ZAMIGU-755439 format. One record per residue: residue number from 1; z, x, y of N, C-alpha, C in turn. Coordinates in pm, whole numbers, plus 32768, in hexadecimal, padded with zeros to 4 digits. Example, Ala and Ser with C-alpha at 12.3 -4.5 7.8 and 13.67 -1.06 7.14 Angstrom:
BEGIN
<pt nr="1" n_z="830C" n_x="8527" n_y="7DC7" ca_z="830C" ca_x="84CE" ca_y="7E3E" c_z="830C" c_x="8528" c_y="7EB6"/>
<pt nr="2" n_z="82C4" n_x="8505" n_y="7F1F" ca_z="82CA" ca_x="8557" ca_y="7F96" c_z="8313" c_x="850A" c_y="8003"/>
END
This chain:
BEGIN
<pt nr="1" n_z="174E" n_x="CBBF" n_y="B313" ca_z="1765" ca_x="CB64" ca_y="B383" c_z="17D6" c_x="CB9B" c_y="B3D9"/>
<pt nr="2" n_z="17C7" n_x="CB8D" n_y="B459" ca_z="1834" ca_x="CBB9" ca_y="B4AF" c_z="1893" c_x="CB44" c_y="B4C8"/>
<pt nr="3" n_z="1900" n_x="CB5F" n_y="B50D" ca_z="1967" ca_x="CAF9" ca_y="B522" c_z="1933" c_x="CA7F" c_y="B56C"/>
<pt nr="4" n_z="18DD" n_x="CA94" n_y="B5CD" ca_z="18AB" ca_x="CA25" ca_y="B61D" c_z="1855" c_x="C9C8" c_y="B5C8"/>
<pt nr="5" n_z="17FD" n_x="C9FF" n_y="B576" ca_z="17A8" ca_x="C9A9" ca_y="B526" c_z="17F7" c_x="C960" c_y="B4B9"/>
<pt nr="6" n_z="185F" n_x="C99C" n_y="B484" ca_z="18B4" ca_x="C958" ca_y="B423" c_z="18FC" c_x="C8E4" c_y="B466"/>
<pt nr="7" n_z="1930" n_x="C8F8" n_y="B4DD" ca_z="1974" ca_x="C88D" ca_y="B525" c_z="1911" c_x="C81E" c_y="B548"/>
<pt nr="8" n_z="1899" n_x="C842" n_y="B570" ca_z="1834" ca_x="C7DF" ca_y="B592" c_z="180F" c_x="C78D" c_y="B517"/>
<pt nr="9" n_z="17F7" n_x="C7CF" n_y="B4A7" ca_z="17D7" ca_x="C788" ca_y="B42B" c_z="1849" c_x="C72D" c_y="B401"/>
<pt nr="10" n_z="18C2" n_x="C75E" n_y="B40A" ca_z="1937" ca_x="C70D" ca_y="B3E8" c_z="1941" c_x="C693" c_y="B443"/>
<pt nr="11" n_z="1926" n_x="C6A6" n_y="B4C3" ca_z="192C" ca_x="C638" ca_y="B522" c_z="18C5" c_x="C5CD" c_y="B500"/>
<pt nr="12" n_z="184C" n_x="C5F6" n_y="B4DD" ca_z="17E6" ca_x="C596" ca_y="B4B4" c_z="1810" c_x="C54A" c_y="B437"/>
<pt nr="13" n_z="1843" n_x="C591" n_y="B3D5" ca_z="186C" ca_x="C552" ca_y="B357" c_z="18DD" c_x="C4EF" c_y="B36E"/>
<pt nr="14" n_z="1942" n_x="C518" n_y="B3BA" ca_z="19B2" ca_x="C4BE" ca_y="B3D6" c_z="1983" c_x="C442" c_y="B422"/>
<pt nr="15" n_z="192A" n_x="C454" n_y="B481" ca_z="18F4" ca_x="C3E2" ca_y="B4CE" c_z="18AD" c_x="C380" c_y="B471"/>
<pt nr="16" n_z="185C" n_x="C3B3" n_y="B417" ca_z="1813" ca_x="C35D" ca_y="B3BA" c_z="1873" c_x="C317" c_y="B359"/>
<pt nr="17" n_z="18DA" n_x="C35F" n_y="B32E" ca_z="193F" ca_x="C320" ca_y="B2D6" c_z="1984" c_x="C2AD" c_y="B31E"/>
<pt nr="18" n_z="19A7" n_x="C2BF" n_y="B39D" ca_z="19E4" ca_x="C252" ca_y="B3EA" c_z="1989" c_x="C1D7" c_y="B3EB"/>
<pt nr="19" n_z="1909" n_x="C1EC" n_y="B3FF" ca_z="18AC" ca_x="C17C" ca_y="B402" c_z="18A3" c_x="C13A" c_y="B378"/>
<pt nr="20" n_z="1898" n_x="C18A" n_y="B30F" ca_z="188F" ca_x="C154" ca_y="B287" c_z="190D" c_x="C106" c_y="B262"/>
<pt nr="21" n_z="1980" n_x="C139" n_y="B288" ca_z="19FF" ca_x="C0F3" ca_y="B26B" c_z="1A09" c_x="C073" c_y="B2BE"/>
<pt nr="22" n_z="19D7" n_x="C075" n_y="B337" ca_z="19E4" ca_x="C003" ca_y="B390" c_z="198C" c_x="BF8D" c_y="B36F"/>
<pt nr="23" n_z="1915" n_x="BFA5" n_y="B338" ca_z="18B6" ca_x="BF37" ca_y="B320" c_z="18ED" c_x="BECC" c_y="B2C3"/>
<pt nr="24" n_z="1922" n_x="BEEE" n_y="B24D" ca_z="1957" ca_x="BE83" ca_y="B1F6" c_z="19CC" c_x="BE37" c_y="B236"/>
<pt nr="25" n_z="1A1C" n_x="BE7D" n_y="B286" ca_z="1A8C" ca_x="BE39" ca_y="B2CA" c_z="1A57" c_x="BDDB" c_y="B336"/>
<pt nr="26" n_z="19F7" n_x="BE09" n_y="B385" ca_z="19C0" ca_x="BDB7" ca_y="B3F1" c_z="1979" c_x="BD3B" c_y="B3BA"/>
<pt nr="27" n_z="193D" n_x="BD47" n_y="B344" ca_z="18F5" ca_x="BCD7" ca_y="B307" c_z="194F" c_x="BC80" c_y="B2AF"/>
<pt nr="28" n_z="19D0" n_x="BC9E" n_y="B2AF" ca_z="1A33" ca_x="BC52" ca_y="B261" c_z="1A13" c_x="BC4D" c_y="B1CB"/>
<pt nr="29" n_z="19E5" n_x="BCBD" n_y="B197" ca_z="19C8" ca_x="BCC7" ca_y="B108" c_z="1A43" c_x="BCEF" c_y="B0B8"/>
<pt nr="30" n_z="1AAA" n_x="BD1F" n_y="B0F9" ca_z="1B1F" ca_x="BD56" ca_y="B0B4" c_z="1B8E" c_x="BCED" c_y="B0AE"/>
<pt nr="31" n_z="1BB3" n_x="BCC9" n_y="B035" ca_z="1C1F" ca_x="BC68" ca_y="B021" c_z="1CA5" c_x="BCAF" c_y="B034"/>
<pt nr="32" n_z="1D10" n_x="BC64" n_y="B04D" ca_z="1D93" ca_x="BCA3" ca_y="B05C" c_z="1DB4" c_x="BCFA" c_y="AFE1"/>
<pt nr="33" n_z="1DE1" n_x="BD71" n_y="AFFC" ca_z="1E02" ca_x="BDD0" ca_y="AF92" c_z="1E64" c_x="BE37" c_y="AFC8"/>
<pt nr="34" n_z="1E91" n_x="BE8E" n_y="AF73" ca_z="1EF4" ca_x="BEF4" ca_y="AF9B" c_z="1EB5" c_x="BF7B" c_y="AFB9"/>
<pt nr="35" n_z="1E2E" n_x="BF87" n_y="AFB2" ca_z="1DF0" ca_x="C00A" ca_y="AFBC" c_z="1D91" c_x="C01C" c_y="B031"/>
<pt nr="36" n_z="1D48" n_x="BFB5" n_y="B055" ca_z="1CDB" ca_x="BFC7" ca_y="B0B5" c_z="1CE3" c_x="BF5C" c_y="B121"/>
<pt nr="37" n_z="1CE3" n_x="BF86" n_y="B19D" ca_z="1CEC" ca_x="BF2A" ca_y="B20D" c_z="1D62" c_x="BF4D" c_y="B266"/>
<pt nr="38" n_z="1D74" n_x="BEFC" n_y="B2CC" ca_z="1DE7" ca_x="BF0E" ca_y="B324" c_z="1E59" c_x="BEBF" c_y="B2E7"/>
<pt nr="39" n_z="1EB8" n_x="BF07" n_y="B2B2" ca_z="1F22" ca_x="BECB" ca_y="B261" c_z="1FA5" c_x="BEC8" c_y="B2AE"/>
<pt nr="40" n_z="1FAC" n_x="BE6E" n_y="B30F" ca_z="2029" ca_x="BE5A" ca_y="B356" c_z="2063" c_x="BDD5" c_y="B327"/>
<pt nr="41" n_z="20E3" n_x="BDC3" n_y="B340" ca_z="2128" ca_x="BD4C" ca_y="B30F" c_z="20E2" c_x="BCCA" c_y="B338"/>
<pt nr="42" n_z="20BB" n_x="BCC2" n_y="B3B3" ca_z="207C" ca_x="BC46" ca_y="B3E5" c_z="1FF9" c_x="BC28" c_y="B39D"/>
<pt nr="43" n_z="1FB2" n_x="BC8B" n_y="B36F" ca_z="1F32" ca_x="BC75" ca_y="B32A" c_z="1F46" c_x="BC2B" c_y="B2A6"/>
<pt nr="44" n_z="1FBA" n_x="BC3A" n_y="B26A" ca_z="1FD5" ca_x="BBFB" ca_y="B1E9" c_z="200D" c_x="BB6E" c_y="B1F7"/>
<pt nr="45" n_z="201F" n_x="BB3C" n_y="B270" ca_z="205A" ca_x="BAB7" ca_y="B283" c_z="1FFC" c_x="BA47" c_y="B25B"/>
<pt nr="46" n_z="1F7A" n_x="BA5B" n_y="B269" ca_z="1F19" ca_x="B9F5" ca_y="B240" c_z="1E91" c_x="BA38" c_y="B22F"/>
<pt nr="47" n_z="1E36" n_x="B9F1" n_y="B1ED" ca_z="1DAE" ca_x="BA25" ca_y="B1DF" c_z="1D69" c_x="BA30" c_y="B266"/>
<pt nr="48" n_z="1D80" n_x="B9CD" n_y="B2BC" ca_z="1D44" ca_x="B9D1" ca_y="B341" c_z="1D72" c_x="BA4D" c_y="B38E"/>
<pt nr="49" n_z="1DF3" n_x="BA6A" n_y="B387" ca_z="1E29" ca_x="BAE0" ca_y="B3CC" c_z="1DEC" c_x="BB5F" c_y="B392"/>
<pt nr="50" n_z="1DE3" n_x="BB67" n_y="B30D" ca_z="1DA9" ca_x="BBDE" ca_y="B2CD" c_z="1D1B" c_x="BBF6" c_y="B2FF"/>
<pt nr="51" n_z="1CC9" n_x="BB8D" n_y="B2FB" ca_z="1C3E" ca_x="BB9E" ca_y="B321" c_z="1C2D" c_x="BBB8" c_y="B3B7"/>
<pt nr="52" n_z="1C80" n_x="BB7B" n_y="B40A" ca_z="1C78" ca_x="BB95" ca_y="B499" c_z="1CA0" c_x="BC25" c_y="B4B8"/>
<pt nr="53" n_z="1D12" n_x="BC4F" n_y="B485" ca_z="1D43" ca_x="BCD7" ca_y="B4A2" c_z="1CE4" c_x="BD40" c_y="B46B"/>
<pt nr="54" n_z="1CB5" n_x="BD2E" n_y="B3F1" ca_z="1C5B" ca_x="BD91" ca_y="B3B7" c_z="1BCE" c_x="BD89" c_y="B3F1"/>
<pt nr="55" n_z="1BA3" n_x="BD13" n_y="B41D" ca_z="1B22" ca_x="BD08" ca_y="B45F" c_z="1B21" c_x="BD54" c_y="B4E3"/>
<pt nr="56" n_z="1B8A" n_x="BD40" n_y="B531" ca_z="1B95" ca_x="BD88" ca_y="B5B1" c_z="1BA5" c_x="BE1E" c_y="B596"/>
<pt nr="57" n_z="1BF6" n_x="BE40" n_y="B535" ca_z="1C09" ca_x="BECD" ca_y="B513" c_z="1B89" c_x="BF0E" c_y="B4E3"/>
<pt nr="58" n_z="1B3B" n_x="BEC6" n_y="B493" ca_z="1ABC" ca_x="BEFA" ca_y="B463" c_z="1A5B" c_x="BF14" c_y="B4D6"/>
<pt nr="59" n_z="1A58" n_x="BEB8" n_y="B535" ca_z="1A02" ca_x="BECC" ca_y="B5AB" c_z="1A30" c_x="BF46" c_y="B5FC"/>
<pt nr="60" n_z="1AB4" n_x="BF59" n_y="B602" ca_z="1AE9" ca_x="BFCF" ca_y="B648" c_z="1AC2" c_x="C04F" c_y="B600"/>
<pt nr="61" n_z="1AC7" n_x="C04D" n_y="B579" ca_z="1A9B" ca_x="C0C1" ca_y="B52B" c_z="1A07" c_x="C0E0" c_y="B548"/>
<pt nr="62" n_z="19B4" n_x="C079" n_y="B548" ca_z="1925" ca_x="C08D" ca_y="B562" c_z="1910" c_x="C0C6" c_y="B5EE"/>
<pt nr="63" n_z="1952" n_x="C08B" n_y="B650" ca_z="1945" ca_x="C0BA" ca_y="B6D9" c_z="1975" c_x="C14A" c_y="B6E7"/>
<pt nr="64" n_z="19E5" n_x="C169" n_y="B6A8" ca_z="1A19" ca_x="C1F3" ca_y="B6AD" c_z="19B6" c_x="C254" c_y="B66C"/>
<pt nr="65" n_z="197A" n_x="C22B" n_y="B5FE" ca_z="1917" ca_x="C280" ca_y="B5BB" c_z="189D" c_x="C297" c_y="B612"/>
<pt nr="66" n_z="186C" n_x="C22C" n_y="B652" ca_z="17F7" ca_x="C23A" ca_y="B6A9" c_z="1814" c_x="C291" c_y="B723"/>
<pt nr="67" n_z="1888" n_x="C27A" n_y="B75F" ca_z="18AE" ca_x="C2CC" ca_y="B7D3" c_z="18BF" c_x="C35E" c_y="B7A9"/>
<pt nr="68" n_z="18FC" n_x="C373" n_y="B736" ca_z="190F" ca_x="C3FC" ca_y="B704" c_z="188A" c_x="C440" c_y="B6E7"/>
<pt nr="69" n_z="182B" n_x="C3F5" n_y="B6AF" ca_z="17A6" ca_x="C42E" ca_y="B699" c_z="1767" c_x="C459" c_y="B71E"/>
<pt nr="70" n_z="1772" n_x="C402" n_y="B781" ca_z="173B" ca_x="C420" ca_y="B805" c_z="177F" c_x="C49B" c_y="B843"/>
<pt nr="71" n_z="1803" n_x="C49D" n_y="B83C" ca_z="184E" ca_x="C50E" ca_y="B876" c_z="182C" c_x="C58F" c_y="B82D"/>
<pt nr="72" n_z="1821" n_x="C589" n_y="B7A9" ca_z="17FD" ca_x="C600" ca_y="B75C" c_z="1773" c_x="C634" c_y="B785"/>
<pt nr="73" n_z="1713" n_x="C5D9" n_y="B78E" ca_z="168C" ca_x="C602" ca_y="B7B6" c_z="168C" c_x="C63B" c_y="B844"/>
<pt nr="74" n_z="16D7" n_x="C5FB" n_y="B89D" ca_z="16DF" ca_x="C62A" ca_y="B927" c_z="171B" c_x="C6B6" c_y="B92F"/>
<pt nr="75" n_z="178B" n_x="C6C9" n_y="B8EA" ca_z="17CC" ca_x="C74C" ca_y="B8EF" c_z="177B" c_x="C7B6" c_y="B8A7"/>
<pt nr="76" n_z="1738" n_x="C78F" n_y="B83B" ca_z="16E6" ca_x="C7F0" ca_y="B7F3" c_z="1672" c_x="C81E" c_y="B84B"/>
<pt nr="77" n_z="163B" n_x="C7C4" n_y="B898" ca_z="15C8" ca_x="C7E5" ca_y="B8EB" c_z="15EE" c_x="C835" c_y="B967"/>
<pt nr="78" n_z="165A" n_x="C80D" n_y="B9A9" ca_z="1678" ca_x="C846" ca_y="BA2C" c_z="16EE" c_x="C8A7" c_y="BA30"/>
<pt nr="79" n_z="1753" n_x="C88F" n_y="B9DE" ca_z="17CD" ca_x="C8DE" ca_y="B9EB" c_z="17FD" c_x="C914" c_y="B965"/>
<pt nr="80" n_z="17AC" n_x="C966" n_y="B927" ca_z="17CF" ca_x="C99A" ca_y="B8A3" c_z="1856" c_x="C9E3" c_y="B8A2"/>
<pt nr="81" n_z="1874" n_x="CA28" n_y="B90C" ca_z="18F1" ca_x="CA76" ca_y="B911" c_z="196B" c_x="CA1C" c_y="B91C"/>
<pt nr="82" n_z="1958" n_x="C99E" n_y="B936" ca_z="19C9" ca_x="C942" ca_y="B94A" c_z="19E8" c_x="C8F2" c_y="B8CC"/>
<pt nr="83" n_z="19DC" n_x="C92C" n_y="B857" ca_z="19EB" ca_x="C8E2" ca_y="B7DA" c_z="1A77" c_x="C8A7" c_y="B7C9"/>
<pt nr="84" n_z="1ADC" n_x="C8E9" n_y="B7F9" ca_z="1B64" ca_x="C8B3" ca_y="B7EF" c_z="1B70" c_x="C835" c_y="B844"/>
<pt nr="85" n_z="1B32" n_x="C835" n_y="B8B8" ca_z="1B31" ca_x="C7BF" ca_y="B90E" c_z="1AEE" c_x="C74C" c_y="B8C5"/>
<pt nr="86" n_z="1A7F" n_x="C767" n_y="B880" ca_z="1A37" ca_x="C700" ca_y="B835" c_z="1A91" c_x="C6C1" c_y="B7CC"/>
<pt nr="87" n_z="1AD6" n_x="C712" n_y="B781" ca_z="1B2F" ca_x="C6DE" ca_y="B719" c_z="1B9F" c_x="C68B" c_y="B757"/>
<pt nr="88" n_z="1BD6" n_x="C6B9" n_y="B7C4" ca_z="1C41" ca_x="C670" ca_y="B809" c_z="1C11" c_x="C5EA" c_y="B83D"/>
<pt nr="89" n_z="1B9A" n_x="C5E7" n_y="B875" ca_z="1B61" ca_x="C56A" ca_y="B8A8" c_z="1B4D" c_x="C508" c_y="B836"/>
<pt nr="90" n_z="1B1A" n_x="C536" n_y="B7C5" ca_z="1B05" ca_x="C4DD" ca_y="B752" c_z="1B87" c_x="C4A0" c_y="B720"/>
<pt nr="91" n_z="1BED" n_x="C4F1" n_y="B714" ca_z="1C6F" ca_x="C4BE" ca_y="B6E7" c_z="1CA6" c_x="C45B" c_y="B74C"/>
<pt nr="92" n_z="1C99" n_x="C478" n_y="B7CB" ca_z="1CC9" ca_x="C41E" ca_y="B833" c_z="1C80" c_x="C399" c_y="B833"/>
<pt nr="93" n_z="1BFD" n_x="C39C" n_y="B828" ca_z="1BAE" ca_x="C321" ca_y="B824" c_z="1BD7" c_x="C2CC" c_y="B7AE"/>
<pt nr="94" n_z="1BE0" n_x="C307" n_y="B73C" ca_z="1C04" ca_x="C2BF" ca_y="B6C3" c_z="1C8F" c_x="C282" c_y="B6CF"/>
<pt nr="95" n_z="1CED" n_x="C2CE" n_y="B6FF" ca_z="1D77" ca_x="C29E" ca_y="B70D" c_z="1D80" c_x="C22A" c_y="B76F"/>
<pt nr="96" n_z="1D43" n_x="C238" n_y="B7E2" ca_z="1D4A" ca_x="C1CE" ca_y="B848" c_z="1D08" c_x="C14F" c_y="B815"/>
<pt nr="97" n_z="1C90" n_x="C15A" n_y="B7DB" ca_z="1C4C" ca_x="C0E3" ca_y="B7A9" c_z="1C9B" c_x="C0A0" c_y="B738"/>
<pt nr="98" n_z="1CD6" n_x="C0EF" n_y="B6E2" ca_z="1D27" ca_x="C0B7" ca_y="B676" c_z="1DA0" c_x="C06C" c_y="B6AA"/>
<pt nr="99" n_z="1DE4" n_x="C0A5" n_y="B70A" ca_z="1E5A" ca_x="C063" ca_y="B744" c_z="1E31" c_x="BFE2" c_y="B78B"/>
<pt nr="100" n_z="1DC6" n_x="BFE7" n_y="B7D9" ca_z="1D98" ca_x="BF6F" ca_y="B81E" c_z="1D71" c_x="BF02" c_y="B7BB"/>
<pt nr="101" n_z="1D2B" n_x="BF27" n_y="B752" ca_z="1D01" ca_x="BEC4" ca_y="B6EE" c_z="1D77" c_x="BE82" c_y="B6AB"/>
<pt nr="102" n_z="1DD9" n_x="BED0" n_y="B682" ca_z="1E4E" ca_x="BE97" ca_y="B63E" c_z="1E9E" c_x="BE41" c_y="B69F"/>
<pt nr="103" n_z="1EB3" n_x="BE6D" n_y="B719" ca_z="1EFD" ca_x="BE1D" ca_y="B77A" c_z="1EB6" c_x="BD99" c_y="B798"/>
<pt nr="104" n_z="1E33" n_x="BD9F" n_y="B7AA" ca_z="1DE7" ca_x="BD24" ca_y="B7C2" c_z="1DF5" c_x="BCC4" c_y="B74D"/>
<pt nr="105" n_z="1DE3" n_x="BCF7" n_y="B6D6" ca_z="1DEA" ca_x="BCA2" ca_y="B660" c_z="1E74" c_x="BC67" c_y="B64B"/>
<pt nr="106" n_z="1EDC" n_x="BCB5" n_y="B664" ca_z="1F65" ca_x="BC82" ca_y="B656" c_z="1F7E" c_x="BC12" c_y="B6BA"/>
<pt nr="107" n_z="1F54" n_x="BC26" n_y="B736" ca_z="1F67" ca_x="BBBF" ca_y="B79B" c_z="1F16" c_x="BB42" c_y="B778"/>
<pt nr="108" n_z="1E9D" n_x="BB55" n_y="B746" ca_z="1E47" ca_x="BAE2" ca_y="B724" c_z="1E7A" c_x="BA91" c_y="B6AF"/>
<pt nr="109" n_z="1ECB" n_x="BACE" n_y="B659" ca_z="1EFD" ca_x="BA84" ca_y="B5E4" c_z="1F84" c_x="BA42" c_y="B5FC"/>
<pt nr="110" n_z="1FB7" n_x="BA45" n_y="B674" ca_z="2038" ca_x="BA05" ca_y="B690" c_z="202A" c_x="B970" c_y="B691"/>
END
Protein backbone atom coordinates (compact mmCIF):
# COMPACT_ATOMS: atom_id res chain seq x y z
CA UNK A 1 0.00 0.00 0.00
CA UNK A 2 1.23 3.46 -0.70
CA UNK A 3 0.95 6.41 1.68
CA UNK A 4 -2.22 7.76 0.13
CA UNK A 5 -4.15 4.50 0.39
CA UNK A 6 -3.03 4.00 4.00
CA UNK A 7 -4.24 7.50 4.89
CA UNK A 8 -7.51 6.90 3.06
CA UNK A 9 -8.09 3.59 4.85
CA UNK A 10 -7.24 5.19 8.18
CA UNK A 11 -9.65 8.03 7.46
CA UNK A 12 -12.47 5.60 6.72
CA UNK A 13 -11.76 3.59 9.87
CA UNK A 14 -11.59 6.67 12.10
CA UNK A 15 -14.83 8.00 10.59
CA UNK A 16 -16.62 4.71 11.29
CA UNK A 17 -15.23 4.60 14.84
CA UNK A 18 -16.62 8.11 15.46
CA UNK A 19 -20.05 6.92 14.35
CA UNK A 20 -19.87 3.73 16.43
CA UNK A 21 -18.79 5.69 19.53
CA UNK A 22 -21.47 8.33 18.96
CA UNK A 23 -24.52 6.07 18.60
CA UNK A 24 -24.71 4.81 22.22
CA UNK A 25 -24.15 8.37 23.48
CA UNK A 26 -26.79 9.86 21.18
CA UNK A 27 -29.30 7.19 22.24
CA UNK A 28 -28.54 7.80 25.95
CA UNK A 29 -27.49 4.20 26.54
CA UNK A 30 -24.41 5.18 28.55
CA UNK A 31 -24.88 5.78 32.27
CA UNK A 32 -22.60 8.22 34.11
CA UNK A 33 -19.15 6.70 34.43
CA UNK A 34 -15.48 7.64 34.50
CA UNK A 35 -14.49 6.02 31.18
CA UNK A 36 -16.89 6.63 28.32
CA UNK A 37 -18.72 9.79 27.34
CA UNK A 38 -18.18 13.51 27.61
CA UNK A 39 -16.83 13.76 31.12
CA UNK A 40 -16.89 17.40 32.09
CA UNK A 41 -17.77 18.67 35.55
CA UNK A 42 -21.21 19.89 34.56
CA UNK A 43 -22.16 16.46 33.16
CA UNK A 44 -21.82 14.93 36.62
CA UNK A 45 -24.15 17.44 38.31
CA UNK A 46 -27.29 15.44 37.52
CA UNK A 47 -28.54 12.56 35.41
CA UNK A 48 -30.41 15.00 33.18
CA UNK A 49 -27.20 16.97 32.57
CA UNK A 50 -25.25 13.77 31.83
CA UNK A 51 -27.77 12.55 29.27
CA UNK A 52 -28.20 15.96 27.65
CA UNK A 53 -24.47 16.64 27.31
CA UNK A 54 -23.66 13.13 26.12
CA UNK A 55 -26.68 13.00 23.81
CA UNK A 56 -25.60 16.19 22.07
CA UNK A 57 -21.99 15.02 22.06
CA UNK A 58 -22.99 11.67 20.57
CA UNK A 59 -24.89 13.39 17.78
CA UNK A 60 -21.81 15.54 17.14
CA UNK A 61 -19.65 12.39 16.95
CA UNK A 62 -22.07 10.85 14.44
CA UNK A 63 -22.18 14.03 12.36
CA UNK A 64 -18.39 14.33 12.42
CA UNK A 65 -18.07 10.71 11.32
CA UNK A 66 -20.53 11.17 8.46
CA UNK A 67 -18.89 14.38 7.29
CA UNK A 68 -15.46 12.74 7.53
CA UNK A 69 -16.67 9.79 5.46
CA UNK A 70 -17.96 12.20 2.83
CA UNK A 71 -14.76 14.26 2.83
CA UNK A 72 -12.63 11.11 2.61
CA UNK A 73 -14.63 9.81 -0.35
CA UNK A 74 -14.52 13.22 -2.02
CA UNK A 75 -10.77 13.60 -1.61
CA UNK A 76 -10.10 10.00 -2.59
CA UNK A 77 -12.07 10.47 -5.80
CA UNK A 78 -10.92 13.91 -6.88
CA UNK A 79 -7.80 15.02 -5.02
CA UNK A 80 -5.62 12.05 -4.17
CA UNK A 81 -2.50 14.19 -3.97
CA UNK A 82 -4.12 16.36 -1.28
CA UNK A 83 -4.12 13.69 1.45
CA UNK A 84 -2.65 16.02 4.08
CA UNK A 85 -5.47 18.47 3.41
CA UNK A 86 -7.97 15.63 3.91
CA UNK A 87 -6.52 14.73 7.28
CA UNK A 88 -6.48 18.38 8.35
CA UNK A 89 -10.11 18.87 7.31
CA UNK A 90 -11.17 15.79 9.29
CA UNK A 91 -9.43 16.96 12.44
CA UNK A 92 -10.90 20.44 12.03
CA UNK A 93 -14.44 19.16 11.51
CA UNK A 94 -14.23 16.90 14.53
CA UNK A 95 -12.77 19.61 16.75
CA UNK A 96 -15.30 22.26 15.78
CA UNK A 97 -18.29 19.95 16.16
CA UNK A 98 -17.02 18.71 19.52
CA UNK A 99 -16.55 22.23 20.86
CA UNK A 100 -19.97 23.33 19.60
CA UNK A 101 -21.65 20.29 21.14
CA UNK A 102 -20.05 20.76 24.54
CA UNK A 103 -20.76 24.51 24.60
CA UNK A 104 -24.38 23.96 23.61
CA UNK A 105 -24.86 21.29 26.24
CA UNK A 106 -23.20 23.35 28.97
CA UNK A 107 -25.41 26.34 28.20
CA UNK A 108 -28.52 24.13 28.05
CA UNK A 109 -27.84 22.67 31.50
CA UNK A 110 -27.63 26.03 33.29
